[in-house]
Every structure is written in C-alpha cells, then in structure tokens.
C-alpha positions, 0 to 999 in steps of 0.5 A: 120357355121352361126353366132348367133346374139342377140341385143336390142331395138336400133338395132331393131329401126334401122331396123323396121320403127315402133314406139310406140305404134306399135313397138311390139318387145323389144329384139332379143335373138337369130338370125341365119342369113338366118335361124331363129330368137327368140325375145320377147315382154313384155306386160304390162297393159299399152299397149293401146290395152288392154284398149278396148280389152276387158274391165275387161278381157284384151286379146291381139288381135290376129292380133297384135300377128301376127303383132309382129311375122311379125316384128320379121320376118322382122328383120330376113329378113333384116339381111338375105337380100343380101345387108343389107345396101340396106335394108334401102331403102326398106319396107316390106309389108304383102303379105300373112298369111296362116293357122293362129291359136290362141291357148292361150290368151295373157294377161298383164304381159305376155312375148310373145316369138316370133319365125320365122324359115324356111325362104325361098326367091323367088324374092321379097317375103320372107316366114317363119313359125312363132310361138308365145309362152307364158310360153312355151305354143303355143299362135299362129302360122302361115305361113307369107309372106312378100314382100320387096319393094322399099320405093321410090314411096310408 
C-alpha cells in the first residue's frame, strides 16, 4: 500500500526552483507517490498577471494554468524519482503538452485545484494526465511531458 502525503509551502520550496511571482502551487493536499497528486493555488486580485489580462475582466492566462499543473506534476515526479536525494541535482523541463483544453475561466478569488495522475516514466521522460478545477468545474486539462535533466551544464 502506498503512503499518502500532504505538505505546505516549505516542502514545495524545497522541491521547485520557482519563486514569486512564478510559484503557482500553495499546498499539496494529497499525494500518493508514483501515482497521483492533488494540490492547489489560491488566486487573489494581487497576482501580477491579472493586472494586464484583462483590465476590467481579469482572467488567468491558460498558459499559467498549464504551468501550475506542471509544477504540481514536478512535485509528484520529485517524490517518485528513484532516488529523491539525486533530484536536487536535476531540473524538470517541459517536453510536451498534448490535448490542452481550457473550459472555465479562472478569476481572482478562485481556488485553482490541481490534479495530476497516470504517471508514466521512460528514460528521462515523465508523462501525466493533468486537470485543473474551480469549484468542482473542470477549468483545463492536458497530457503533460517533463524531461528530467542534470542541472550541470544547463
């Protein structure tokens, strides 16, 4: 039986290289290593992207929804990496985005729920299904691929 984990921002900061204003995961609610993750991002009007996208009708850009999903996915990959200690010497880069669909606008005040599952691994590539929800409604979904590469030489 797999262990279920949950954790806050400090563990997230230990895994992800992202920092403000590009860190898009606030908390991991549930993660089953090697299987799935549920995390979220609380959105406020103070997010820098809402100021220009769009004035008077603030909507989170779709590419940032995908980025939030990818960050949650990297947390899952880091914990699923054969030797997580070695993950600190790695960086995860986007290698593919397939079948991305945007279904519901994401606005200030929303909690963006992030889910990644069906994790598969071949060589340095990790694939997963990713879904983002707002109030239980599907906001976006995609199939994401990450390439885990050595930081050295980047």
